[in-house]
TIFI-270879 format. One line per field, with one value per atom (N, C-alpha, C): residue number from 1; residue in one letter; atom name; x, y, z. Coordinates in Angstrom, 1 decimal, decimal comma. Example, Ala and Ser with C-alpha at 12.3 -4.5 7.8 and 13.67 -1.06 7.14 Angstrom:
<recs>
dodren	c(1_1_1_2_2_2)
lumfi	c(a_a_a_s_s_s)
lumnu	c(N_CA_C_N_CA_C)
X	c(13,2_12,3_13,2_12,8_13,7_12,9)
Y	c(-5,7_-4,5_-3,3_-2,2_-1,1_0,0)
Z	c(7,8_7,8_7,8_7,1_7,1_7,9)
</recs>
This chain:
<recs>
dodren	c(1_1_1_2_2_2_3_3_3_4_4_4_5_5_5_6_6_6_7_7_7_8_8_8_9_9_9_10_10_10_11_11_11_12_12_12_13_13_13_14_14_14_15_15_15_16_16_16_17_17_17_18_18_18_19_19_19_20_20_20_21_21_21_22_22_22_23_23_23_24_24_24_25_25_25_26_26_26_27_27_27_28_28_28_29_29_29_30_30_30_31_31_31_32_32_32_33_33_33_34_34_34_35_35_35_36_36_36_37_37_37_38_38_38_39_39_39_40_40_40_41_41_41_42_42_42_43_43_43_44_44_44_45_45_45_46_46_46_47_47_47_48_48_48_49_49_49_50_50_50_51_51_51_52_52_52_53_53_53_54_54_54_55_55_55_56_56_56_57_57_57_58_58_58_59_59_59_60_60_60_61_61_61_62_62_62_63_63_63_64_64_64_65_65_65_66_66_66_67_67_67_68_68_68_69_69_69_70_70_70_71_71_71_72_72_72_73_73_73_74_74_74_75_75_75_76_76_76_77_77_77_78_78_78_79_79_79_80_80_80_81_81_81_82_82_82_83_83_83_84_84_84_85_85_85_86_86_86_87_87_87_88_88_88_89_89_89_90_90_90_91_91_91_92_92_92_93_93_93_94_94_94_95_95_95)
lumfi	c(m_m_m_e_e_e_r_r_r_l_l_l_s_s_s_r_r_r_f_f_f_t_t_t_l_l_l_g_g_g_t_t_t_t_t_t_i_i_i_d_d_d_k_k_k_i_i_i_f_f_f_c_c_c_e_e_e_t_t_t_i_i_i_e_e_e_l_l_l_i_i_i_l_l_l_q_q_q_a_a_a_s_s_s_y_y_y_t_t_t_a_a_a_r_r_r_e_e_e_q_q_q_k_k_k_q_q_q_t_t_t_i_i_i_v_v_v_l_l_l_r_r_r_a_a_a_a_a_a_s_s_s_k_k_k_l_l_l_d_d_d_t_t_t_l_l_l_k_k_k_f_f_f_f_f_f_l_l_l_q_q_q_i_i_i_a_a_a_w_w_w_e_e_e_i_i_i_k_k_k_t_t_t_i_i_i_d_d_d_h_h_h_k_k_k_k_k_k_y_y_y_a_a_a_a_a_a_l_l_l_s_s_s_a_a_a_p_p_p_l_l_l_h_h_h_e_e_e_i_i_i_g_g_g_k_k_k_m_m_m_l_l_l_g_g_g_g_g_g_w_w_w_r_r_r_k_k_k_q_q_q_l_l_l_q_q_q_n_n_n_n_n_n_e_e_e_p_p_p_s_s_s_q_q_q)
lumnu	c(N_CA_C_N_CA_C_N_CA_C_N_CA_C_N_CA_C_N_CA_C_N_CA_C_N_CA_C_N_CA_C_N_CA_C_N_CA_C_N_CA_C_N_CA_C_N_CA_C_N_CA_C_N_CA_C_N_CA_C_N_CA_C_N_CA_C_N_CA_C_N_CA_C_N_CA_C_N_CA_C_N_CA_C_N_CA_C_N_CA_C_N_CA_C_N_CA_C_N_CA_C_N_CA_C_N_CA_C_N_CA_C_N_CA_C_N_CA_C_N_CA_C_N_CA_C_N_CA_C_N_CA_C_N_CA_C_N_CA_C_N_CA_C_N_CA_C_N_CA_C_N_CA_C_N_CA_C_N_CA_C_N_CA_C_N_CA_C_N_CA_C_N_CA_C_N_CA_C_N_CA_C_N_CA_C_N_CA_C_N_CA_C_N_CA_C_N_CA_C_N_CA_C_N_CA_C_N_CA_C_N_CA_C_N_CA_C_N_CA_C_N_CA_C_N_CA_C_N_CA_C_N_CA_C_N_CA_C_N_CA_C_N_CA_C_N_CA_C_N_CA_C_N_CA_C_N_CA_C_N_CA_C_N_CA_C_N_CA_C_N_CA_C_N_CA_C_N_CA_C_N_CA_C_N_CA_C_N_CA_C_N_CA_C_N_CA_C_N_CA_C_N_CA_C_N_CA_C_N_CA_C_N_CA_C_N_CA_C_N_CA_C_N_CA_C_N_CA_C_N_CA_C)
X	c(1,0_-0,1_0,9_0,6_1,4_1,4_2,7_3,3_2,2_1,7_0,6_-0,7_-1,2_-2,1_-2,2_-1,1_-1,0_-0,6_-0,3_0,1_-1,3_-2,2_-3,4_-4,3_-4,1_-5,0_-5,0_-3,6_-3,3_-3,2_-3,1_-4,0_-5,3_-6,3_-7,5_-8,0_-7,2_-7,1_-7,0_-5,8_-5,4_-6,3_-6,8_-8,0_-9,0_-9,4_-11,1_-10,5_-9,4_-9,2_-9,1_-8,5_-8,8_-9,8_-10,5_-12,4_-13,1_-13,1_-13,4_-13,3_-12,0_-11,7_-12,2_-12,2_-12,3_-14,2_-14,9_-16,4_-16,6_-15,5_-15,9_-15,8_-14,8_-14,4_-15,1_-15,9_-17,2_-18,4_-18,2_-19,5_-19,6_-18,4_-18,3_-18,1_-18,2_-18,4_-20,0_-20,5_-22,0_-22,9_-24,0_-25,1_-26,0_-26,4_-27,2_-28,1_-28,7_-29,7_-29,3_-27,5_-27,2_-26,4_-26,0_-25,0_-24,8_-26,5_-26,7_-26,5_-26,8_-26,2_-24,7_-24,6_-22,8_-22,2_-22,6_-22,3_-22,4_-23,7_-23,6_-23,0_-22,8_-21,6_-20,0_-20,0_-18,5_-18,4_-20,0_-20,1_-20,0_-20,7_-20,8_-19,1_-18,6_-17,2_-16,4_-16,3_-15,3_-15,6_-17,0_-17,0_-16,5_-16,6_-15,6_-14,3_-13,7_-12,0_-12,2_-13,1_-12,9_-13,0_-13,5_-13,8_-12,3_-12,1_-10,9_-9,7_-9,5_-8,5_-8,4_-10,0_-9,9_-9,1_-9,8_-9,3_-7,7_-7,2_-5,4_-5,1_-5,6_-5,2_-5,3_-6,4_-6,8_-5,7_-5,3_-4,6_-3,0_-3,1_-1,5_-0,8_-1,1_-0,6_-0,2_-1,4_-0,5_-0,9_0,3_0,5_-0,9_-0,4_-1,7_-2,0_-0,2_-0,1_-0,7_-0,3_-0,6_-2,2_-3,0_-4,3_-5,0_-4,4_-5,1_-4,7_-3,5_-3,2_-4,1_-4,4_-5,5_-7,0_-7,4_-8,7_-9,3_-8,6_-9,2_-9,3_-8,7_-9,1_-10,5_-10,1_-11,4_-13,0_-12,7_-13,6_-14,6_-13,4_-14,0_-14,3_-13,7_-14,5_-15,7_-15,8_-17,3_-18,5_-17,9_-18,7_-19,2_-18,3_-18,5_-19,6_-19,4_-20,2_-21,6_-21,6_-22,6_-23,5_-22,7_-23,4_-23,5_-23,0_-22,8_-24,5_-24,5_-26,0_-27,1_-26,8_-27,7_-28,3_-27,3_-27,6_-28,9_-28,1_-28,6_-30,0_-30,4_-31,9_-32,2_-32,0_-32,9_-33,2_-32,3_-32,7_-33,7_-33,7_-34,1_-35,7_-35,8_-37,0_-38,3_-39,7_-40,7_-41,3_-41,7_-42,7_-43,6)
Y	c(-1,1_0,2_1,5_2,0_3,4_4,1_4,8_5,1_6,5_7,1_8,2_7,9_6,6_6,4_5,5_4,7_4,3_5,6_6,2_7,5_8,3_8,2_9,3_8,2_6,4_5,7_5,9_5,9_5,8_7,2_8,5_9,8_9,7_9,2_8,7_8,4_7,3_6,1_7,0_7,5_8,7_9,7_9,9_11,1_10,6_9,4_9,3_8,4_7,9_7,3_8,5_9,5_10,6_11,5_11,7_12,0_10,9_9,9_8,7_9,1_9,4_9,1_10,9_12,0_12,9_13,0_11,9_11,7_11,3_10,1_9,2_10,4_11,3_12,0_13,0_13,5_14,4_13,8_12,5_12,0_11,6_11,5_11,4_12,5_14,0_14,9_16,1_15,5_15,5_15,7_16,3_16,3_15,1_14,1_13,1_13,3_14,4_14,8_14,4_15,0_14,6_13,9_13,4_12,0_10,8_10,9_9,5_10,0_10,9_11,5_11,1_11,7_11,9_10,1_9,5_8,1_7,4_7,4_7,3_7,8_8,6_8,8_8,4_8,4_7,8_6,3_5,6_4,2_3,8_5,1_5,5_5,2_6,4_6,7_5,7_4,8_3,8_2,3_2,0_1,2_1,7_3,2_3,6_3,3_3,5_3,4_1,7_1,1_-0,7_-0,9_-0,1_-0,3_-0,1_1,5_1,5_0,8_0,3_-0,8_-2,0_-2,4_-3,6_-3,1_-2,2_-1,8_-2,1_-1,2_-1,2_-2,8_-3,3_-5,1_-5,7_-5,8_-6,4_-6,4_-4,5_-4,4_-4,5_-5,0_-5,2_-4,2_-3,0_-1,8_-2,3_-2,7_-3,0_-4,8_-5,6_-7,1_-7,4_-8,7_-9,5_-9,2_-9,4_-9,1_-8,1_-6,5_-5,1_-5,1_-5,7_-5,5_-6,3_-7,7_-8,5_-7,6_-6,8_-5,9_-4,8_-4,1_-3,0_-3,9_-4,6_-4,8_-5,4_-6,3_-6,8_-5,5_-4,5_-3,9_-2,9_-2,5_-2,1_-2,4_-3,8_-4,5_-4,4_-4,6_-4,8_-3,1_-1,7_-0,4_-0,5_-1,0_-1,2_-1,6_-3,1_-3,4_-2,6_-1,9_-0,7_0,1_0,9_1,7_1,3_-0,3_-0,4_-0,6_-1,1_-0,9_0,3_1,1_2,3_2,7_2,8_3,1_2,5_1,2_0,3_0,9_1,2_1,8_3,2_3,9_5,2_5,2_4,3_3,9_3,3_2,7_1,9_3,0_3,5_4,7_6,4_6,1_7,3_7,4_8,7_9,2_9,0_8,2_8,3_9,3_9,3_11,3_10,9)
Z	c(0,0_-0,1_0,1_-0,4_-1,1_0,9_0,6_2,0_2,8_1,8_1,6_2,4_1,8_2,0_3,4_3,9_5,4_6,4_6,2_6,6_7,0_6,2_6,4_7,2_6,6_7,7_9,2_9,1_11,0_11,3_10,6_11,6_11,8_10,8_11,0_12,3_12,2_13,3_14,7_14,6_16,0_16,3_15,1_15,4_16,1_15,7_16,2_17,5_17,8_19,0_20,1_19,9_20,7_20,8_19,7_19,9_20,8_20,4_21,5_23,1_23,2_24,6_25,4_24,2_24,4_24,9_24,1_24,7_26,0_26,0_27,5_28,7_28,3_29,7_29,8_28,4_28,6_29,3_29,0_29,0_30,9_31,5_32,8_33,9_33,1_33,7_33,3_32,7_32,1_32,9_33,2_34,3_33,3_34,1_33,6_32,5_32,6_31,6_30,4_30,0_28,6_28,4_29,3_29,4_28,5_28,5_27,3_26,3_25,7_24,1_23,9_24,8_24,6_24,6_25,7_25,9_24,4_23,4_22,4_21,5_21,3_20,4_21,0_22,0_22,2_21,5_22,0_21,4_19,9_19,4_17,6_17,3_18,3_17,7_17,7_19,2_19,4_17,8_17,7_16,4_15,5_14,9_13,8_14,2_15,1_15,5_15,1_15,3_15,7_14,0_13,2_11,7_10,9_11,1_10,8_10,6_12,3_13,3_11,9_12,1_11,0_9,5_9,1_7,4_7,6_8,7_8,3_8,6_9,8_9,8_8,4_7,8_6,7_5,0_5,4_4,3_4,9_5,3_5,9_6,5_6,9_7,6_9,0_9,9_11,4_11,6_12,0_11,7_13,2_12,8_13,3_15,1_15,7_17,1_17,4_17,1_17,3_17,0_16,3_16,0_17,1_17,3_19,0_19,9_20,0_21,3_21,5_20,4_20,0_20,6_19,5_19,7_21,1_21,7_23,2_24,4_24,2_24,8_24,5_23,3_22,4_22,6_22,6_22,9_24,2_25,1_26,7_27,2_25,9_26,4_25,6_24,7_23,8_25,3_26,1_26,5_28,1_28,2_29,6_28,6_27,1_27,2_27,2_26,8_26,6_27,5_28,9_30,1_30,7_30,5_30,7_30,4_28,8_28,3_28,7_29,0_29,6_31,0_31,4_33,1_32,8_32,1_32,0_31,4_30,3_29,7_31,0_31,6_32,7_33,8_34,3_35,0_35,1_33,4_33,0_33,2_33,9_34,7_33,3_33,9_33,3_32,8_31,8_30,9_31,4)
</recs>
């Protein structure tokens, strides 16, 4: 794969990773009423990150060991975000 394309993909992955962390941090400090929206955005951003990492692995920009080392914690973070989202839905006041 062309070097510029690999660099662009890596830059995109780095950017999405930082945005995901930023959203998770923002959700932790946000008032309960707005928290669910931000957690959903963070989960969506995490899914996008995992997608781009899979592309990088499929085109052999990253090797299997690095992909596995990144995928496992990201999967765990996804489960945590899912639990957080579910908790926020269950504790939402009835209208």
